[in-house]
Biopython code that builds the backbone (N, CA, C, O; Angstrom):
import numpy as np
from Bio.PDB.StructureBuilder import StructureBuilder

atoms = [
    (1, "MET", "N", (117.522, 80.885, 81.382)),
    (1, "MET", "CA", (116.460, 81.467, 82.193)),
    (1, "MET", "C", (116.826, 82.912, 82.554)),
    (1, "MET", "O", (117.965, 83.196, 82.927)),
    (2, "ASP", "N", (115.864, 83.809, 82.441)),
    (2, "ASP", "CA", (116.077, 85.224, 82.770)),
    (2, "ASP", "C", (116.077, 85.431, 84.280)),
    (2, "ASP", "O", (115.358, 84.752, 85.013)),
    (3, "SER", "N", (116.895, 86.381, 84.735)),
    (3, "SER", "CA", (116.936, 86.732, 86.153)),
    (3, "SER", "C", (115.957, 87.855, 86.419)),
    (3, "SER", "O", (115.951, 88.862, 85.710)),
    (4, "TRP", "N", (115.134, 87.689, 87.431)),
    (4, "TRP", "CA", (114.202, 88.714, 87.871)),
    (4, "TRP", "C", (114.484, 89.021, 89.322)),
    (4, "TRP", "O", (114.937, 88.159, 90.075)),
    (5, "PHE", "N", (114.214, 90.258, 89.711)),
    (5, "PHE", "CA", (114.474, 90.719, 91.068)),
    (5, "PHE", "C", (113.239, 91.393, 91.647)),
    (5, "PHE", "O", (112.463, 92.033, 90.938)),
    (6, "LEU", "N", (113.080, 91.232, 92.946)),
    (6, "LEU", "CA", (112.095, 91.977, 93.723)),
    (6, "LEU", "C", (112.892, 93.038, 94.472)),
    (6, "LEU", "O", (113.990, 92.758, 94.954)),
    (7, "TYR", "N", (112.354, 94.253, 94.577)),
    (7, "TYR", "CA", (113.071, 95.316, 95.287)),
    (7, "TYR", "C", (112.105, 96.169, 96.091)),
    (7, "TYR", "O", (110.914, 96.244, 95.787)),
    (8, "LEU", "N", (112.643, 96.816, 97.130)),
    (8, "LEU", "CA", (111.900, 97.783, 97.928)),
    (8, "LEU", "C", (112.683, 99.089, 97.942)),
    (8, "LEU", "O", (113.891, 99.100, 98.181)),
    (9, "ILE", "N", (111.988, 100.183, 97.685)),
    (9, "ILE", "CA", (112.568, 101.521, 97.678)),
    (9, "ILE", "C", (111.890, 102.347, 98.773)),
    (9, "ILE", "O", (110.672, 102.294, 98.942)),
    (10, "ARG", "N", (112.701, 103.112, 99.514)),
    (10, "ARG", "CA", (112.164, 103.998, 100.557)),
    (10, "ARG", "C", (112.164, 105.433, 100.038)),
    (10, "ARG", "O", (113.150, 105.896, 99.464)),
    (11, "THR", "N", (111.044, 106.131, 100.248)),
    (11, "THR", "CA", (110.956, 107.542, 99.876)),
    (11, "THR", "C", (111.480, 108.400, 101.026)),
    (11, "THR", "O", (111.775, 107.888, 102.106)),
    (12, "SER", "N", (111.591, 109.693, 100.791)),
    (12, "SER", "CA", (112.089, 110.594, 101.830)),
    (12, "SER", "C", (111.171, 110.637, 103.047)),
    (12, "SER", "O", (111.619, 110.955, 104.148)),
    (13, "SER", "N", (109.888, 110.319, 102.857)),
    (13, "SER", "CA", (108.948, 110.311, 103.985)),
    (13, "SER", "C", (108.883, 108.958, 104.685)),
    (13, "SER", "O", (108.155, 108.802, 105.665)),
    (14, "GLY", "N", (109.649, 107.968, 104.184)),
    (14, "GLY", "CA", (109.690, 106.661, 104.832)),
    (14, "GLY", "C", (108.777, 105.618, 104.223)),
    (14, "GLY", "O", (108.789, 104.462, 104.647)),
    (15, "THR", "N", (107.988, 106.003, 103.239)),
    (15, "THR", "CA", (107.103, 105.053, 102.576)),
    (15, "THR", "C", (107.934, 104.038, 101.805)),
    (15, "THR", "O", (108.971, 104.379, 101.236)),
    (16, "LEU", "N", (107.474, 102.785, 101.787)),
    (16, "LEU", "CA", (108.167, 101.742, 101.051)),
    (16, "LEU", "C", (107.389, 101.378, 99.790)),
    (16, "LEU", "O", (106.182, 101.140, 99.832)),
    (17, "TYR", "N", (108.102, 101.341, 98.673)),
    (17, "TYR", "CA", (107.541, 100.987, 97.368)),
    (17, "TYR", "C", (108.121, 99.630, 96.968)),
    (17, "TYR", "O", (109.329, 99.421, 97.074)),
    (18, "THR", "N", (107.284, 98.716, 96.515)),
    (18, "THR", "CA", (107.704, 97.377, 96.113)),
    (18, "THR", "C", (107.546, 97.217, 94.613)),
    (18, "THR", "O", (106.524, 97.603, 94.047)),
    (19, "GLY", "N", (108.557, 96.647, 93.967)),
    (19, "GLY", "CA", (108.483, 96.419, 92.529)),
    (19, "GLY", "C", (109.338, 95.250, 92.096)),
    (19, "GLY", "O", (110.063, 94.663, 92.900)),
    (20, "ILE", "N", (109.250, 94.910, 90.807)),
    (20, "ILE", "CA", (110.073, 93.859, 90.230)),
    (20, "ILE", "C", (110.712, 94.375, 88.943)),
    (20, "ILE", "O", (110.199, 95.294, 88.304)),
    (21, "THR", "N", (111.834, 93.771, 88.576)),
    (21, "THR", "CA", (112.545, 94.178, 87.368)),
    (21, "THR", "C", (113.571, 93.121, 86.985)),
    (21, "THR", "O", (113.876, 92.218, 87.764)),
    (22, "LYS", "N", (114.092, 93.249, 85.785)),
    (22, "LYS", "CA", (115.208, 92.416, 85.352)),
    (22, "LYS", "C", (116.531, 93.149, 85.559)),
    (22, "LYS", "O", (117.588, 92.519, 85.559)),
    (23, "ASP", "N", (116.488, 94.466, 85.733)),
    (23, "ASP", "CA", (117.693, 95.289, 85.861)),
    (23, "ASP", "C", (117.470, 96.330, 86.956)),
    (23, "ASP", "O", (116.869, 97.378, 86.719)),
    (24, "ILE", "N", (117.955, 96.031, 88.141)),
    (24, "ILE", "CA", (117.691, 96.899, 89.298)),
    (24, "ILE", "C", (118.309, 98.285, 89.138)),
    (24, "ILE", "O", (117.647, 99.281, 89.428)),
    (25, "GLN", "N", (119.560, 98.374, 88.684)),
    (25, "GLN", "CA", (120.213, 99.677, 88.558)),
    (25, "GLN", "C", (119.460, 100.580, 87.574)),
    (25, "GLN", "O", (119.241, 101.760, 87.847)),
    (26, "ARG", "N", (119.069, 100.016, 86.432)),
    (26, "ARG", "CA", (118.333, 100.802, 85.435)),
    (26, "ARG", "C", (116.989, 101.245, 86.005)),
    (26, "ARG", "O", (116.609, 102.408, 85.871)),
    (27, "ARG", "N", (116.271, 100.326, 86.639)),
    (27, "ARG", "CA", (114.939, 100.646, 87.156)),
    (27, "ARG", "C", (115.008, 101.687, 88.267)),
    (27, "ARG", "O", (114.188, 102.604, 88.313)),
    (28, "PHE", "N", (115.980, 101.548, 89.158)),
    (28, "PHE", "CA", (116.137, 102.516, 90.245)),
    (28, "PHE", "C", (116.452, 103.899, 89.682)),
    (28, "PHE", "O", (115.922, 104.902, 90.161)),
    (29, "ALA", "N", (117.315, 103.953, 88.664)),
    (29, "ALA", "CA", (117.639, 105.235, 88.017)),
    (29, "ALA", "C", (116.392, 105.845, 87.379)),
    (29, "ALA", "O", (116.208, 107.061, 87.429)),
    (30, "GLU", "N", (115.538, 105.021, 86.785)),
    (30, "GLU", "CA", (114.283, 105.523, 86.199)),
    (30, "GLU", "C", (113.394, 106.125, 87.277)),
    (30, "GLU", "O", (112.808, 107.191, 87.083)),
    (31, "HIS", "N", (113.294, 105.442, 88.414)),
    (31, "HIS", "CA", (112.479, 105.965, 89.523)),
    (31, "HIS", "C", (113.059, 107.277, 90.044)),
    (31, "HIS", "O", (112.320, 108.234, 90.278)),
    (32, "CYS", "N", (114.365, 107.323, 90.225)),
    (32, "CYS", "CA", (115.010, 108.531, 90.749)),
    (32, "CYS", "C", (114.901, 109.703, 89.783)),
    (32, "CYS", "O", (114.814, 110.856, 90.205)),
    (33, "GLY", "N", (114.907, 109.407, 88.487)),
    (33, "GLY", "CA", (114.819, 110.455, 87.478)),
    (33, "GLY", "C", (113.463, 111.130, 87.415)),
    (33, "GLY", "O", (113.353, 112.257, 86.933)),
    (34, "GLY", "N", (112.428, 110.453, 87.895)),
    (34, "GLY", "CA", (111.098, 111.046, 87.936)),
    (34, "GLY", "C", (110.440, 111.210, 86.576)),
    (34, "GLY", "O", (109.412, 111.879, 86.469)),
    (35, "GLY", "N", (111.005, 110.620, 85.546)),
    (35, "GLY", "CA", (110.440, 110.745, 84.208)),
    (35, "GLY", "C", (109.280, 109.802, 83.964)),
    (35, "GLY", "O", (108.748, 109.191, 84.891)),
    (36, "ALA", "N", (108.897, 109.693, 82.703)),
    (36, "ALA", "CA", (107.744, 108.885, 82.318)),
    (36, "ALA", "C", (107.928, 107.406, 82.624)),
    (36, "ALA", "O", (106.941, 106.695, 82.810)),
    (37, "LYS", "N", (109.165, 106.924, 82.682)),
    (37, "LYS", "CA", (109.397, 105.499, 82.937)),
    (37, "LYS", "C", (109.425, 105.152, 84.421)),
    (37, "LYS", "O", (109.347, 103.977, 84.778)),
    (38, "GLY", "N", (109.535, 106.147, 85.283)),
    (38, "GLY", "CA", (109.518, 105.908, 86.721)),
    (38, "GLY", "C", (108.093, 105.773, 87.223)),
    (38, "GLY", "O", (107.156, 106.261, 86.590)),
    (39, "ALA", "N", (107.929, 105.113, 88.357)),
    (39, "ALA", "CA", (106.600, 104.930, 88.938)),
    (39, "ALA", "C", (106.004, 106.267, 89.361)),
    (39, "ALA", "O", (106.681, 107.084, 89.985)),
    (40, "LYS", "N", (104.745, 106.486, 89.023)),
    (40, "LYS", "CA", (104.064, 107.726, 89.416)),
    (40, "LYS", "C", (104.051, 107.889, 90.932)),
    (40, "LYS", "O", (104.140, 109.003, 91.447)),
    (41, "ALA", "N", (103.939, 106.766, 91.638)),
    (41, "ALA", "CA", (103.883, 106.801, 93.102)),
    (41, "ALA", "C", (105.161, 107.358, 93.725)),
    (41, "ALA", "O", (105.149, 107.789, 94.878)),
    (42, "LEU", "N", (106.268, 107.352, 92.971)),
    (42, "LEU", "CA", (107.549, 107.821, 93.517)),
    (42, "LEU", "C", (107.943, 109.215, 93.055)),
    (42, "LEU", "O", (108.918, 109.776, 93.554)),
    (43, "ARG", "N", (107.216, 109.771, 92.126)),
    (43, "ARG", "CA", (107.570, 111.092, 91.591)),
    (43, "ARG", "C", (107.439, 112.173, 92.665)),
    (43, "ARG", "O", (106.418, 112.282, 93.344)),
    (44, "GLY", "N", (108.486, 112.955, 92.795)),
    (44, "GLY", "CA", (108.485, 114.034, 93.780)),
    (44, "GLY", "C", (108.641, 113.569, 95.209)),
    (44, "GLY", "O", (108.444, 114.356, 96.135)),
    (45, "LYS", "N", (108.991, 112.306, 95.415)),
    (45, "LYS", "CA", (109.089, 111.755, 96.772)),
    (45, "LYS", "C", (110.536, 111.510, 97.192)),
    (45, "LYS", "O", (110.788, 110.880, 98.219)),
    (46, "GLY", "N", (111.490, 112.006, 96.398)),
    (46, "GLY", "CA", (112.906, 111.749, 96.646)),
    (46, "GLY", "C", (113.470, 112.580, 97.763)),
    (46, "GLY", "O", (112.798, 113.488, 98.255)),
    (47, "PRO", "N", (114.683, 112.299, 98.178)),
    (47, "PRO", "CA", (115.549, 111.290, 97.583)),
    (47, "PRO", "C", (115.086, 109.875, 97.916)),
    (47, "PRO", "O", (114.545, 109.614, 98.990)),
    (48, "LEU", "N", (115.311, 108.979, 96.975)),
    (48, "LEU", "CA", (114.915, 107.586, 97.119)),
    (48, "LEU", "C", (116.127, 106.748, 97.500)),
    (48, "LEU", "O", (117.250, 107.042, 97.090)),
    (49, "THR", "N", (115.891, 105.701, 98.286)),
    (49, "THR", "CA", (116.968, 104.772, 98.615)),
    (49, "THR", "C", (116.505, 103.351, 98.329)),
    (49, "THR", "O", (115.384, 102.969, 98.665)),
    (50, "LEU", "N", (117.374, 102.584, 97.713)),
    (50, "LEU", "CA", (117.094, 101.177, 97.452)),
    (50, "LEU", "C", (117.389, 100.422, 98.741)),
    (50, "LEU", "O", (118.546, 100.308, 99.146)),
    (51, "GLU", "N", (116.351, 99.907, 99.384)),
    (51, "GLU", "CA", (116.495, 99.299, 100.703)),
    (51, "GLU", "C", (116.686, 97.786, 100.664)),
    (51, "GLU", "O", (117.326, 97.216, 101.548)),
    (52, "TYR", "N", (116.135, 97.137, 99.648)),
    (52, "TYR", "CA", (116.153, 95.667, 99.639)),
    (52, "TYR", "C", (116.066, 95.181, 98.204)),
    (52, "TYR", "O", (115.370, 95.767, 97.375)),
    (53, "GLN", "N", (116.784, 94.097, 97.924)),
    (53, "GLN", "CA", (116.673, 93.451, 96.627)),
    (53, "GLN", "C", (116.972, 91.974, 96.787)),
    (53, "GLN", "O", (117.823, 91.584, 97.586)),
    (54, "VAL", "N", (116.267, 91.154, 96.022)),
    (54, "VAL", "CA", (116.502, 89.722, 96.055)),
    (54, "VAL", "C", (116.231, 89.150, 94.672)),
    (54, "VAL", "O", (115.274, 89.536, 94.001)),
    (55, "LYS", "N", (117.079, 88.232, 94.262)),
    (55, "LYS", "CA", (116.907, 87.564, 92.974)),
    (55, "LYS", "C", (115.861, 86.467, 93.140)),
    (55, "LYS", "O", (115.847, 85.755, 94.144)),
    (56, "THR", "N", (114.992, 86.339, 92.152)),
    (56, "THR", "CA", (113.960, 85.308, 92.178)),
    (56, "THR", "C", (114.229, 84.285, 91.080)),
    (56, "THR", "O", (115.092, 84.487, 90.226)),
    (57, "GLN", "N", (113.490, 83.199, 91.113)),
    (57, "GLN", "CA", (113.686, 82.134, 90.128)),
    (57, "GLN", "C", (113.318, 82.579, 88.720)),
    (57, "GLN", "O", (114.018, 82.269, 87.756)),
    (58, "ASP", "N", (112.209, 83.311, 88.611)),
    (58, "ASP", "CA", (111.702, 83.723, 87.303)),
    (58, "ASP", "C", (110.682, 84.840, 87.485)),
    (58, "ASP", "O", (110.427, 85.277, 88.607)),
    (59, "LYS", "N", (110.104, 85.299, 86.389)),
    (59, "LYS", "CA", (109.141, 86.401, 86.449)),
    (59, "LYS", "C", (107.914, 86.029, 87.274)),
    (59, "LYS", "O", (107.401, 86.850, 88.035)),
    (60, "SER", "N", (107.449, 84.806, 87.123)),
    (60, "SER", "CA", (106.273, 84.360, 87.864)),
    (60, "SER", "C", (106.513, 84.448, 89.372)),
    (60, "SER", "O", (105.663, 84.940, 90.114)),
    (61, "SER", "N", (107.668, 83.969, 89.817)),
    (61, "SER", "CA", (108.013, 84.038, 91.246)),
    (61, "SER", "C", (108.116, 85.483, 91.713)),
    (61, "SER", "O", (107.655, 85.823, 92.803)),
    (62, "ALA", "N", (108.716, 86.328, 90.895)),
    (62, "ALA", "CA", (108.855, 87.738, 91.240)),
    (62, "ALA", "C", (107.478, 88.391, 91.403)),
    (62, "ALA", "O", (107.248, 89.138, 92.354)),
    (63, "LEU", "N", (106.569, 88.104, 90.471)),
    (63, "LEU", "CA", (105.215, 88.670, 90.544)),
    (63, "LEU", "C", (104.471, 88.190, 91.787)),
    (63, "LEU", "O", (103.799, 88.979, 92.452)),
    (64, "LYS", "N", (104.586, 86.906, 92.102)),
    (64, "LYS", "CA", (103.915, 86.355, 93.291)),
    (64, "LYS", "C", (104.451, 86.995, 94.561)),
    (64, "LYS", "O", (103.685, 87.332, 95.464)),
    (65, "LEU", "N", (105.774, 87.163, 94.632)),
    (65, "LEU", "CA", (106.377, 87.818, 95.799)),
    (65, "LEU", "C", (105.927, 89.267, 95.910)),
    (65, "LEU", "O", (105.593, 89.743, 96.995)),
    (66, "GLU", "N", (105.921, 89.963, 94.775)),
    (66, "GLU", "CA", (105.499, 91.365, 94.773)),
    (66, "GLU", "C", (104.080, 91.499, 95.310)),
    (66, "GLU", "O", (103.811, 92.352, 96.155)),
    (67, "ILE", "N", (103.188, 90.671, 94.829)),
    (67, "ILE", "CA", (101.793, 90.720, 95.282)),
    (67, "ILE", "C", (101.703, 90.439, 96.771)),
    (67, "ILE", "O", (100.994, 91.139, 97.494)),
    (68, "ALA", "N", (102.420, 89.410, 97.240)),
    (68, "ALA", "CA", (102.381, 89.051, 98.662)),
    (68, "ALA", "C", (102.925, 90.186, 99.531)),
    (68, "ALA", "O", (102.311, 90.544, 100.536)),
    (69, "ILE", "N", (104.065, 90.751, 99.153)),
    (69, "ILE", "CA", (104.698, 91.779, 99.987)),
    (69, "ILE", "C", (103.918, 93.083, 99.957)),
    (69, "ILE", "O", (103.888, 93.801, 100.957)),
    (70, "LYS", "N", (103.290, 93.404, 98.843)),
    (70, "LYS", "CA", (102.470, 94.621, 98.796)),
    (70, "LYS", "C", (101.294, 94.545, 99.772)),
    (70, "LYS", "O", (100.763, 95.577, 100.184)),
    (71, "ARG", "N", (100.896, 93.360, 100.133)),
    (71, "ARG", "CA", (99.795, 93.179, 101.105)),
    (71, "ARG", "C", (100.267, 93.250, 102.554)),
    (71, "ARG", "O", (99.448, 93.370, 103.465)),
    (72, "TRP", "N", (101.564, 93.177, 102.773)),
    (72, "TRP", "CA", (102.106, 93.210, 104.126)),
    (72, "TRP", "C", (101.984, 94.593, 104.746)),
    (72, "TRP", "O", (102.038, 95.603, 104.045)),
    (73, "PRO", "N", (101.818, 94.633, 106.070)),
    (73, "PRO", "CA", (101.903, 95.930, 106.760)),
    (73, "PRO", "C", (103.373, 96.381, 106.773)),
    (73, "PRO", "O", (104.280, 95.577, 106.558)),
    (74, "LYS", "N", (103.588, 97.649, 107.022)),
    (74, "LYS", "CA", (104.933, 98.215, 106.957)),
    (74, "LYS", "C", (105.904, 97.525, 107.915)),
    (74, "LYS", "O", (107.071, 97.346, 107.567)),
    (75, "HIS", "N", (105.461, 97.137, 109.101)),
    (75, "HIS", "CA", (106.387, 96.531, 110.070)),
    (75, "HIS", "C", (106.955, 95.210, 109.553)),
    (75, "HIS", "O", (108.090, 94.867, 109.886)),
    (76, "LYS", "N", (106.207, 94.468, 108.756)),
    (76, "LYS", "CA", (106.732, 93.232, 108.176)),
    (76, "LYS", "C", (107.754, 93.540, 107.080)),
    (76, "LYS", "O", (108.762, 92.844, 106.957)),
    (77, "LYS", "N", (107.494, 94.576, 106.289)),
    (77, "LYS", "CA", (108.464, 94.977, 105.261)),
    (77, "LYS", "C", (109.760, 95.451, 105.918)),
    (77, "LYS", "O", (110.850, 95.145, 105.435)),
    (78, "GLU", "N", (109.646, 96.193, 107.013)),
    (78, "GLU", "CA", (110.829, 96.660, 107.738)),
    (78, "GLU", "C", (111.617, 95.477, 108.293)),
    (78, "GLU", "O", (112.848, 95.499, 108.287)),
    (79, "ALA", "N", (110.922, 94.446, 108.772)),
    (79, "ALA", "CA", (111.593, 93.245, 109.289)),
    (79, "ALA", "C", (112.323, 92.511, 108.164)),
    (79, "ALA", "O", (113.413, 91.979, 108.374)),
    (80, "LEU", "N", (111.732, 92.481, 106.987)),
    (80, "LEU", "CA", (112.381, 91.866, 105.829)),
    (80, "LEU", "C", (113.664, 92.621, 105.489)),
    (80, "LEU", "O", (114.705, 92.008, 105.252)),
    (81, "ILE", "N", (113.588, 93.941, 105.466)),
    (81, "ILE", "CA", (114.751, 94.775, 105.175)),
    (81, "ILE", "C", (115.842, 94.561, 106.233)),
    (81, "ILE", "O", (117.026, 94.481, 105.905)),
    (82, "ALA", "N", (115.436, 94.470, 107.494)),
    (82, "ALA", "CA", (116.379, 94.308, 108.607)),
    (82, "ALA", "C", (116.968, 92.895, 108.646)),
    (82, "ALA", "O", (117.964, 92.660, 109.332)),
    (83, "GLY", "N", (116.373, 91.972, 107.930)),
    (83, "GLY", "CA", (116.863, 90.595, 107.935)),
    (83, "GLY", "C", (116.330, 89.740, 109.065)),
    (83, "GLY", "O", (116.828, 88.641, 109.309)),
    (84, "THR", "N", (115.312, 90.244, 109.758)),
    (84, "THR", "CA", (114.728, 89.473, 110.862)),
    (84, "THR", "C", (113.500, 88.690, 110.443)),
    (84, "THR", "O", (112.868, 88.022, 111.262)),
    (85, "MET", "N", (113.168, 88.773, 109.169)),
    (85, "MET", "CA", (112.032, 88.029, 108.620)),
    (85, "MET", "C", (112.442, 87.502, 107.254)),
    (85, "MET", "O", (113.115, 88.186, 106.484)),
    (86, "ALA", "N", (112.025, 86.274, 106.968)),
    (86, "ALA", "CA", (112.365, 85.653, 105.684)),
    (86, "ALA", "C", (111.243, 85.866, 104.683)),
    (86, "ALA", "O", (110.104, 86.160, 105.048)),
    (87, "LEU", "N", (111.590, 85.712, 103.422)),
    (87, "LEU", "CA", (110.587, 85.770, 102.366)),
    (87, "LEU", "C", (109.640, 84.575, 102.514)),
    (87, "LEU", "O", (110.055, 83.513, 102.978)),
    (88, "PRO", "N", (108.388, 84.737, 102.126)),
    (88, "PRO", "CA", (107.455, 83.617, 102.219)),
    (88, "PRO", "C", (107.762, 82.549, 101.166)),
    (88, "PRO", "O", (108.286, 82.853, 100.094)),
    (89, "ASP", "N", (107.430, 81.299, 101.485)),
    (89, "ASP", "CA", (107.526, 80.233, 100.502)),
    (89, "ASP", "C", (106.351, 80.405, 99.545)),
    (89, "ASP", "O", (105.219, 80.643, 99.967)),
    (90, "LEU", "N", (106.636, 80.281, 98.266)),
    (90, "LEU", "CA", (105.599, 80.469, 97.274)),
    (90, "LEU", "C", (105.117, 79.128, 96.745)),
    (90, "LEU", "O", (105.909, 78.199, 96.591)),
    (91, "PRO", "N", (103.818, 79.021, 96.464)),
    (91, "PRO", "CA", (103.343, 77.783, 95.853)),
    (91, "PRO", "C", (103.902, 77.666, 94.436)),
    (91, "PRO", "O", (104.118, 78.673, 93.761)),
    (92, "SER", "N", (104.127, 76.459, 94.002)),
    (92, "SER", "CA", (104.679, 76.228, 92.658)),
    (92, "SER", "C", (103.683, 76.560, 91.585)),
    (92, "SER", "O", (103.984, 76.423, 90.399)),
]
sb = StructureBuilder()
sb.init_structure("model")
sb.init_model(0)
sb.init_chain("A")
sb.init_seg("    ")
for serial, (resi, resn, name, xyz) in enumerate(atoms, 1):
    if name == "N":
        sb.init_residue(resn, " ", resi, " ")
    sb.init_atom(name, np.array(xyz, "f"), 0.0, 1.0, " ", f" {name:<3s}", serial, name[0])
structure = sb.get_structure()
């Protein structure tokens, strides 16, 4: 089974970006590089910091978490980063 990760990146202005990947170090470097492989939403917003990462069961779980967390208000994402809030249980 492949390992997938959910991650949150903070921009220099404090905005949080949520994404998924199989390789966090490679993906973060792509975002920081600002090239064609990095997210358009992060270009020119550096320096970037990787604030949160968690391994998921599979790609499907990672996608479901990404969708759920992207709908959260910023204060809930900050609580997740701080460790005062847990990830939601996902339906099978």
